[in-house]
C-alpha positions as CSV (number, residue, x, y, z in Angstrom):
1,D,124.9,195.0,116.4
2,H,123.8,194.7,112.6
3,V,120.2,194.3,113.3
4,G,119.2,197.0,110.7
5,G,117.9,194.4,108.2
6,L,115.5,192.8,110.7
7,G,112.7,195.3,109.8
8,A,111.3,198.9,110.5
9,L,108.5,200.8,111.8
10,N,107.3,197.9,113.9
11,K,107.1,195.6,110.8
12,P,109.2,192.5,110.7
13,A,111.3,191.8,107.4
14,F,111.0,188.1,108.3
15,P,107.7,187.6,110.2
16,N,108.3,183.8,110.9
17,A,111.8,184.2,112.1
18,V,112.8,184.0,115.8
19,V,115.5,186.7,116.7
20,R,118.2,185.1,118.8
21,V,120.8,187.3,120.7
22,D,123.0,187.1,123.6
23,K,121.4,188.5,126.8
24,R,124.2,190.8,127.4
25,D,123.7,192.4,124.1
26,A,119.9,192.5,124.6
27,D,120.3,194.1,128.2
28,Y,122.8,196.7,126.7
29,W,121.3,197.7,123.4
30,L,117.7,197.7,124.4
31,S,118.1,199.7,127.4
32,K,117.1,203.2,127.6
33,Q,119.4,203.8,130.7
34,E,122.5,202.7,128.5
35,Q,121.3,204.7,125.6
36,E,121.0,207.8,127.8
37,K,124.6,207.2,129.1
38,A,125.9,206.9,125.5
39,P,127.7,209.7,123.8
40,A,125.4,211.6,121.4
41,D,126.8,210.2,118.3
42,A,126.2,206.7,119.7
43,K,122.5,207.0,120.9
44,G,121.2,206.2,117.3
45,F,122.7,202.7,117.5
46,F,120.6,202.1,120.5
47,Q,117.4,203.5,119.0
48,G,118.2,201.3,115.7
49,A,118.5,198.3,117.8
50,M,115.2,198.9,119.7
51,D,113.2,199.6,116.6
52,S,114.7,196.6,114.8
53,V,113.6,194.0,117.3
54,A,110.4,195.7,118.6
55,A,108.1,193.7,116.3
56,Y,109.7,190.4,117.1
57,A,109.5,191.1,120.9
58,S,105.8,192.1,120.6
59,A,105.1,188.9,118.6
60,G,107.2,186.6,121.2
61,K,109.7,186.1,118.8
62,F,112.7,187.6,120.4
63,K,114.6,185.2,122.5
64,P,117.8,186.0,124.2
65,F,120.2,183.2,125.2
66,E,122.9,183.3,127.8
67,G,126.5,182.7,126.7
68,S,127.8,179.8,124.6
69,T,125.1,177.5,123.9
70,Q,123.5,175.3,121.1
71,L,120.6,177.2,119.4
72,V,119.5,174.3,117.2
73,P,121.2,171.1,116.0
74,G,124.1,172.0,114.0
75,V,124.2,175.8,115.0
76,R,126.0,176.9,118.2
77,A,126.4,180.4,119.6
78,S,129.9,181.0,121.1
79,S,130.5,183.9,123.2
80,S,133.1,186.3,122.0
81,Y,132.6,189.4,124.0
82,G,134.6,192.6,123.4
83,H,133.2,194.3,120.4
84,T,129.9,194.5,122.2
85,P,129.0,193.3,125.5
86,G,127.3,190.2,124.2
87,H,129.2,189.7,120.8
88,T,128.7,186.3,119.6
89,T,130.3,184.0,117.0
90,Y,128.0,181.6,115.5
91,V,129.4,178.0,114.5
92,V,127.5,176.0,111.9
93,E,128.5,172.3,111.5
94,S,127.1,169.6,109.3
95,K,128.6,166.4,107.9
96,G,132.2,167.2,109.1
97,Q,132.1,170.6,107.6
98,K,132.5,173.8,109.7
99,L,131.6,177.3,109.0
100,V,132.4,180.1,111.7
101,L,130.6,183.5,111.3
102,M,132.8,185.7,113.3
103,G,130.5,188.9,113.1
104,D,132.5,191.9,114.2
105,L,135.7,190.4,115.4
106,L,137.0,191.8,112.0
107,H,136.3,195.5,110.8
108,S,139.0,196.0,108.1
109,A,140.3,193.0,106.2
110,E,143.1,195.1,104.6
111,V,144.5,196.1,108.0
112,Q,143.5,193.5,110.5
113,F,144.5,190.3,108.8
114,E,148.0,191.8,108.5
115,D,148.0,193.2,111.9
116,P,145.4,191.6,114.2
117,T,146.3,194.0,117.2
118,V,144.7,196.8,115.5
119,T,141.5,197.7,117.3
120,I,138.5,200.1,116.6
121,A,136.8,202.6,118.4
122,F,133.4,200.9,117.9
123,D,134.5,198.1,120.3
124,T,133.0,198.4,123.8
125,D,136.1,196.6,125.3
126,N,139.1,197.0,123.1
127,K,141.2,194.6,125.1
128,A,138.6,191.8,125.1
129,A,138.0,192.3,121.4
130,L,141.7,192.2,120.5
131,A,142.0,188.8,122.5
132,Q,138.9,187.4,120.9
133,R,140.2,188.4,117.3
134,Q,143.7,187.0,118.0
135,A,142.3,183.8,119.3
136,A,139.7,183.4,116.4
137,F,142.4,183.9,113.7
138,A,144.7,181.5,115.2
139,E,142.2,178.9,115.6
140,A,140.7,179.3,112.0
141,A,144.1,179.2,110.5
142,K,145.1,176.1,112.4
143,Q,141.9,174.3,111.8
144,G,141.3,175.5,108.1
145,Y,137.5,175.8,108.4
146,L,135.3,178.1,106.4
147,F,135.4,181.5,108.0
148,G,133.1,184.5,107.6
149,A,132.8,187.9,108.8
150,A,130.2,190.8,108.4
151,H,133.1,193.4,107.0
152,L,134.6,191.1,104.4
153,P,134.0,192.0,100.7
154,F,131.6,189.7,98.9
155,P,131.1,186.7,99.2
156,A,132.4,187.3,102.8
157,L,133.6,183.7,103.1
158,G,136.9,182.0,102.8
159,H,139.7,180.5,104.6
160,I,142.7,182.2,106.5
161,R,146.4,181.2,106.9
162,A,149.1,182.3,109.0
163,H,151.4,184.7,107.4
164,G,154.3,186.3,109.4
165,K,152.8,187.9,112.4
166,G,149.4,188.2,110.7
167,Y,147.1,186.4,108.3
168,E,146.1,186.2,104.8
169,F,142.4,185.8,103.6
170,Y,141.5,183.4,100.7
171,P,137.9,184.0,99.6
172,V,135.9,181.2,98.4
173,T,135.4,181.1,94.4
174,Y,131.8,182.5,93.6
175,S,130.1,181.8,90.4
176,I,126.4,182.0,89.3
177,P,125.3,178.6,88.1
178,R,124.1,178.5,84.5
């Protein structure tokens, strides 16, 4: 999911990069059998994933991992299966600071912060995605760390606080240095 910026037409956008993804997602999205079983309107998502990672795979720079694991010092993959079979949250820690990149645990800030129980048709397992979102929001609010998600408005980073039965998002202040 969200691999479209990796490259196209067998040309990597980042030729020196190694692409890391949970094996469950690789086995699902890069499978012709899964693509054939998918509804017609979803087949393009599979093809897009296959096209995006092809150049990295042929260069030996596509390296799946299994489950929650440290990828490099200071960067940890944390399984948050539900949105996709191998959906992963990435945790970056340095000098006592923590950034948690939640990917697609959140799709609509305007809706899901206020009511985290709202799911989306794109989730491969709505029940698991819901449980992951609720746990992630509760932990982020309790611990106060920096939070990021793919579908947040720019700059897509901030903090969340519990508010009633939901949450409020407080984006970081962004300014261009002069």
